[in-house]
N, C-alpha and C positions, 0 to 999 in steps of 0.2 A: 720582360715586355714593358712597351716603352710608353710613360703617359700622352693619354691628350695635352699638345701643351697649347697654353693661350696661342690665340689665333694672332699671323703674322703682326710684328711688328716692327709697322716697317721703316721707310730709311725716308730723307730728304729728295728729293726727285732729281733725276741727273737729266744735266741739259740734253735738253733734243735739237738735237742737226739735220737739219732740211735740206737735204741738196736737190730736193724733187720733189713733189707735193703731197703734202702728207696724204692729204683727204681724198677721196674716190671721190667719185662722181654721182648724182642719181643715176644716170644711164645706167650708170655698176649697179645697179640692184636691183633684181629680180627676182621680185615676188613672187611663194605660191603657198602652198599651206603649212601649216606648223605640225599637223599631225592632233591626235586626242589632247594631247596636253594642253594643248591653246588653240582652242577652236575659236577665239575670237581673234586672234594673230595671226596675220600673214608672217612670211618667214623668206628674208634671202641670207647669200653671204658675199658680204663686200671684201675683194682683195686688197691689199695691203702690202706694202714692202718688207719685207721680213726686218733688212736693216734701212732705216732712213738714209743712213750715210751713204749706201751703194758698194762699201765695199767687198759686202756679201751678198751672192744673187741668193733669189727666191723671194719667196712672199705665203704672207700665212693669209686664211680664210676666217673673216670673222662673221660668226654668223648672228643672225638680227633676228627678232620678232620684235615686230612693230602693231598697236591696234588697228586691227581692220576700221571702226566709226569713232570716231572724236568728236570733239565741236571746231566749228570752223572757227580760224584765227587759232584753234590753241596752239602753246607753245608743247616742246619736246621736252619730255623728262624720259631720264636714263636709269633705270636701275640694275643696282648690281646686287650681287651674292657676297659671301664670304669664301674664308679659306685661308691664304689664294688656294686652291686649286680646284672649287665650285664653279660648274657652269650656272648661268642662272636661266635661260631658255624653258627648261621643263618649269622651270616654277612661274612663266610667263601669268600662269589663272592665279596661281596666287597674290605676286605682285600686284595686281590689278584689283585682287579685291580688297584685300591690304590696303592700300592708296588709293581706292575708291572716293573719300573726299577730295582729291584733290585734280581728279580725272574730269572736273567740269570746267577748267581752265588750260589743261597739259592733254599734250597726246603721249600713252605710253613706250615708251621702246624697252625691249633687254635683250642683255646681249651675252653670251659666253664668251668672256674676255680671253685672249691669244694664251692657248696652249690648254683649255679648258674646253670640256661638254666638245661641242660640233666645233671649234675653232682648233682644230688639232691637238688633243689634247694629247701632252707629252705620257710618255707610257714607261715605267719602269718595273716592270713584274717583281723585282727583292724588296721595292719600297709597298709598293699595293697590295701586300701580302696584310699590314696591318697590324698586325700585334710582332711583328718583328722588330729589333732594338734598331734604329737604325745606325747610328755611330759614321762616324768619320770615311771609313771605306763605305759603306753600303751608299752614303751621299755621292761618296767621289768614282766611284763604279757608274751608279745613273748619269751623273754630268758627264761622264765621259762617250756613256751610252747615249746619251743625246748630240752628243756633240758639239764641232764649233759654235751651232744656231743656238745653245745654251746662253749666251749673252745678251737675246734681246726678247728676253722673258722676267724684265724687270717691271716694277710699276708705273715706273718714265715709258716704257712703250705703249702700254695698257693707256698712257693717259694719250697719248699720242692716236693710238687706235680711237679713242673717246673722240677727240676732234676732229676724226677722218668722218666719225660716223656722225656729227653735227654738219658739218660741210655736206655730206651724203644727201641730209634731208634738208640742204639750203636753210638751216637754222640761222638765226643770229646768235643762238645761246644756248644753253643748257640747263634745263634745271636738272640735278642729279638727286636719287636715292641711295645711299648706302648700307648695307648692316654688315658690322665687323668689318672684318678688310675690306669690303664695299667703300666704309668710311674712310678709311686710308685712300686708295683712290681718290675718290671727291673729292676728299681736300687737297690731295695733289694738283688736280686735275682746276682748283679753281685756285691756287697759290700761280701756275704755269700760264694759267689763259683767266685771269680776273675779271677782264673785258666780256669775255665770253661766258661768265658762271651767273647763271639768274637765280638761284636757289639753292638752296640746301637742308636735306632731310638727311640726318645720319643718329642712326638705331646702333646702340650699341659702338662706340666709337674708341677706336684704336686713336693714343694721345699727340699731340699735337708737334711733339720732337721725334725725335731718333732715340728709339728704344733702349737700354741696356738690352745685351745680349743675352745676357743671365737671366732674361728674364724677373726682374727685381721686383716689376710693378704689382706684379703678380702675386708674387711672395709679402710684398710689403702691406699689401689689402689683405691677404689672408686672416690674421688677427681678427681684424675690423668683421669680416663676412662672419666668419665661425661665432663669434658673439652675437651677431647679428641675428643667428640663428636660432638663439635661447634667448633674445628677447623679451621684454613682455611678458616674463614668466610664461615662456612656451616650453623650458624644459622643467619646472617644478616636478623634484621628485626623481629625475633623471640624473642631473650633473649641476654643480654653480659652477664650474669652470669648465666651458669645452673646450677651449681653447686650450687650457691647461692640460686636457685629454689629450690634444693631438699632438701638443708637446711631445708629452710622455711617451703615444705608442712610435712616434717618430722615432725617435732617439732609440727607442727599445728595439727599432728594427733595423738604426744602424747599428747594433751590435749584432745582433743573430736575429735569423727571420721568422716572421710570426707564422708558423704553421698551424694547419688544423683539417678540416675533409666539407667537402662540397657535395652538393648531391644532386644529380643528374635530374631531368623530366621520368624516368622511370625510377629512380629511388636509388642506384646505385650510387654508394660512396666513393669520391676520389680524392686524393691527397691534393692539397693545396695549402699556397703559402703567397704572403707578400715577401719578394726577396731582398728588395731594397728601403727606399727613401722614397726613391722617385714614383715607386708604385704606389706609397700610398694617396701622393700626390693624386693621382687619376682620379678618385671617387668625389675628392674634393673639385675639382673642374669640373670633372662631368655632371656634377649637380646643378651648375647654372643651365644647365638646359634640358634640367630633370627636377621636377619637380616633388617626386615622389621620393626620389634618391635623398635627396635635402632633407625631406622627413626622419630619412633613417640615420644621417650624418655622427648626432649628438649621442642618440643612446649605442651607435656603433662602435662610436671609439669610449665611449662608457666603459663598454663590457671591456672592448679592448686592454685599456687599462688597468682592471681587475684582473684579467688573462683569459675570458672569453673571449675568443676569436671568430665565432661561427656569424654574427650578425654581418662583421666587416669584411669577411672573406667573400658573404653571400655577393655581395655589392659589387664584386671584382667584375664581373659577365656582363655587366649595364654600365660599367666605368669605362672600355676602353671602343673607340669609336669605332664603327662599323665603317668598314673600309667595303663598295661597292664596283662596280666596273668603272676604270678610268675616264671612259666618257660622263659618267656621273661625277667624279671627283676623283682630278689625276696629284695624286701624290709626288709622283718629280713632279708636276711644277709647284707644286708646297717648296720642295724641299730645295729648288732650283731658283724658285724669286726670295727665299728667304736667305741665301748666301747671299743673291746682289744686291738685298736692300737692308739688311739687317746692318745697324751700326758695329761691326764686329770690332774686334781691339788689334786688328792687321788687316789690310790690303791685300786685298785678293792679287795684285799682282808681285806678292811677297811670294817666298820661296815656301815652300812647304813646312821644311825643317825647322823654320825659323817661327813656324806659327805659335810652337806651343809653351815657348817662353812667352810669347806676349800677351799670349790667354794668361799664365800663371800671373804674370806680371796687374794684369790686368784686376785680376780677382783678389791679387795683394792688397791692391788700392782699397779694396770694400771692404768695411767694417764686417765684421762676422754677426754683428747683432741684426747686419739688412738684410738676413735672409735664414735666422733661425729660426725651428730648432733644425732647421737641414746642416748637413756638415759641405764643407766646401769641393768634396769629391765629389756627392751629391749634386750640388749646384753645377757644377762645371760640368761632369758628365752630361747633361738635361739641355745644353747650354746651343744657341743657333752658332756659338762661336767654338766648342767641339767638334757638334756637326759639320760645320764648312770648314774644320781643320786642313781637310788635306782636299779641297775642292783646286778642280786644274788652275794656276796662273793665268790671269790675262789682263789689259788691259783695264787699268778702271777709268769709267766713267765719271766727269767731273760732275759736280753737285752743286744744286745752286739750293736758293733758300726766297721764299719771297711770302709779304703776308698773308692771311687770307683777307677778300675782299670783303667790302659792303654790302653784302646782300641778306635779307632775306634767310634765316637756318633755323631750324627745329631740330634740338641737340637733345637725343633723348638717350637715361642711361638708367640702370636697374641695381638696388642698391647690394645685390649678393653676387653679382658680376664678376667670374673671376678670371675670363679669357679677356677682358676687357671693360675695367675695374673703373667703378665709376669718375675719380678721379681723373681719368685720362677724357672724361665726357665734359669736365664740367673745364678742365684746362681749355678747352679748342674752344668752347662756351665763349669763354673770356675772352679768346683772342677774335671771335666774330662779332661786330659792332653791334649786330641787329641779329644776337641770336636770342631765342626762347630756351630754357635748358631745365627740362621735365626729368626728375630723376624720382623715380619709383620704389619705397621700399618695400622689401620683399622680393623684388624681382629679378629674375637675374638674367642669360645673355638673349637678345632677342626680344626686346620691350611690345614694341608692334602688333607681333605674330602670339605673342605667348599673354598678352593682355586680356583675362576672362572679366575682371571688372569696366573696361569700357574709357577709362580714363582717358589714355594714351590714344584713343580715336577720338576723343573729344577734342585733345591738344589739337590731332592735326585736321581735325575738323576747322579749326579755329586758326592754324597757320594757312591752309588754303583759302580761309578767307579775308586774308588777312587783317584779322579780329587779332585783341591781345588775347597773347597763350594763359597767360596769367599762370596757378599753378592746379589745376585739376585734379592730380592723384592726391594732394596734400590731404593728410587724414588719412590716408587708406595704407596699409599694409597689408601683404600677401603672402606675409610669410609661412609658411605651413606648420603647424602646430608636431612638434615630435613626436615621433613612435617611442613606445615605452622598452626597456631593456627588457631582454627575454629571461625568462625563468630557465636556471636549467634542467632543476627534477620540480615533481610537482609539488613538493613542499616546502617550496617557493611561491608559488603562487598565491594569488589573494583572491579568495576565493570569493564566492558572489554571496552579498548580505543575505541574511537568513537560513542560508543552511551550512552548517556545520561540517568539519572535519575533513577528508578525502571526499566526500561526493560535494561539498559547496568550491571545494579546490578544483576539481574536475569539470565543473560546470563552469568556472573562471578560464579554466583551462579549453576548455571546447570553444568557448566565444572566439577567448583570443588568440585560437589556433586560424580559425575560418578569417578572423582580421588580416593575421599575419599573411595567411595566404593570400588573400585581395593587398596587402602592402607588396608583398615580394613579386606577384603581378601586376603590377600598375610603375613599381623602378624598370621590369623586364618590357614593358607597354611605352614606356616613354624613348626606353633605349632604342626603340627600334625590334626587341625579341621578342619570340612567341610567346604565349601566353602560359607556356607549361613550366615548370620548374618543379626544384626538388623542395622538399623541407628542409625547416632550418637544424634538422639536428636526424635526420632523417624520413625515410618516403618522399612523396612528391602532389604535387595537385597539376588540376588541368581548369581554367577561367575560360570559358567556352563563349570567344566575343560576340558573337551577333545575340546571346541565349542571354547571357551573365551568369549563367551556374557554373556550378564548381563543384569539382570531384575531385574527393580527398582520397588519398592511398595510404596507409597506412603513417599519413604524416604525423612528424614530432616536430612539435615545439619546446616541448620537455624532450629529455631522451627516457624517461621513462613511462609515458604513455602516448601513445599512437592512436591517431583518428582518423576514420576513414566513412563514405561516404559520399551522397550527392546533395546539392542544396541549389535552390534557384533562387533569381532573385540576388543575388550577389553582388552585383553591379552597380546597381545605380538604388533599390528597393531595398526593406528588409528582408534576411535571408529566411529560408525555411527549410526543411526536408529532416532526414533522418539520420545519424550520426553513430557509428560504431565506435566504443572508447579498450582497449584493451592495452595493461599493461599496470600500471600499479592497483587499478581502476578498469573495472570491467563491466560492459552496459552498452547501455542503447539511451541514447539521445534525441527527441523529438523537438527540432528548432521551431517555432514557429515563430518568432522573428527577433530583434536585437534583445529584447526582453521577455521574453515568456518562453520557456523553457521546460518538457516535462519529458520524461525516461525512467528508467530502472536501471542502479549500477549498482555492484555487487549484491544484487536479491532486494533492494530497497526502493519502493518508490518516488520517483523526485520529480517536485509541483516544483515550480519556482518563478515570481511574478516580481520584476525590477517595480522599487516605487515609484510610485512620483510619473515623470516622462522614463520613453525607454533608452535605450541604451544608444549609443553610437559610433561606428567605429574611431578610431580613436585616431585612425591615420585619414584623412579624407583625400582621394586619387579624383586629379581633375584633369580627366578625362578631355581629349578634340579630336574629330576625324580630321583636322587641318592638318595637311605635311607641313613639318617646319622648315623653315628654311636653314639649312645648315650651315653651321659655320663650327667648322672642328678646323683644327690644325694641330701638327707636328708641334 
């Protein structure tokens, strides 16, 4: 299984050759409805040349969604999603909600970039499987399937399309909002067309220069991010060296796979493993879009260092990016744009037989300290350089560079973002003379959509009013508190205060079991999976999405105690219901709330009430019904 890579780490823009008019005309836009996904928008398709030089015939239709209602005299704001590979038109309403503070002066337009969504999404079924290890052969086969037109799906081509959209609306300038890869497109437009750029809103920012093809930016940020998960005492009693735990586990899997069992939603056990170092990077990167997964990482790696892989193996299902239909996300476009744009250690015009040596030479020039604890072979195998090694040779397009313009810019970054580390946002802000940089401690990828504190929204409001943005997120820290290390046996459970022996431990284990099931469900929920899953060491759970009720079926947090039963109000309020316990302790417990339990265990009555305030779950799920603009990439 291949990890979900950082989002496109792009290129300097290629020279745009305009043999004919680059832009469509306003008359070329014939608007109609957009469907239920964007009720406040009207949609049209702008036909543009596939190849602006005219050497290859053909066209591409760019799908556009434009707000129906907007202020008189409004300027044009184009919003772009991530990837590369994801269309944005289906997210038009979400962009409208997120960007509401600036829409008093702008008309929002959202586009599916060429090769995505309804703009001729490229299709390679062999890549769209999601769990397949791409590899050079798979990318080559995809490139051959797409054919010679593959040359015209670079960021440079999208930038030219953007300017055609501007012209079609008769707008003198564009304001640009991008998330993740969309920030790279916005930067490249601003560099290519500085006089036509009104302002920039950049969220989760790709850095300003051509990135290393081995994703060293992400690996360099990894120690800081992992340590940040445990800052301010969040991992007390769990680990004192979170990155040391990661290092130890990564080095161990470099010697032999980590093996164990995971359980299905029916409680059936299956063999599971992490086979190589790259697979271990998956939960770390996936966590920047999954707060509940973030909370599980320190304990999972700490337990794995001790030889207990159950918690870490359970995270694998939520660590693999979901791949839907090609029209929702084109893996083919992702692969091709990465090969066209990335700063590869070879030219695409070179013979494929010569590229392996150039990859080796490039890696030899990098100190191993830059990517420790990962091995050289691991870094190489999961690089853009390796994936594009067999990409069909083609004529290289010349590259140009320019300064970012002196326009108002809002730059947002999360301290725990591994796909687009915050160092890149800082570097871009430093190149924009009128930039306001807002860094949110504890936030991951996609700051505006995932901020529950409102500070990022306040930054956007101030920016929209052209006021000083200041530091609205200063002093805030949204890093989740770490989940505990799961005990293996009942004897390892810390019992509740006031009850001695196994009965006290059983009550503690029952409450911890409820908490563990809720936490496991939240990890899956944020990954777009169902609320049903397997227990840590056996059994299963099912959380009902509407009621918040929890059903446990022989759920084993510890291997020698099975917990079954039904509880109400586990999602928001205190849980309540009856649980049956079997194994090391037998009997039943009535859960009144987090701090009050009664029952009969091993034939003896149990009554426990927490002293002082009620217990609260140690992992707090932060759910949202708002869809997240997806920003995934190989």
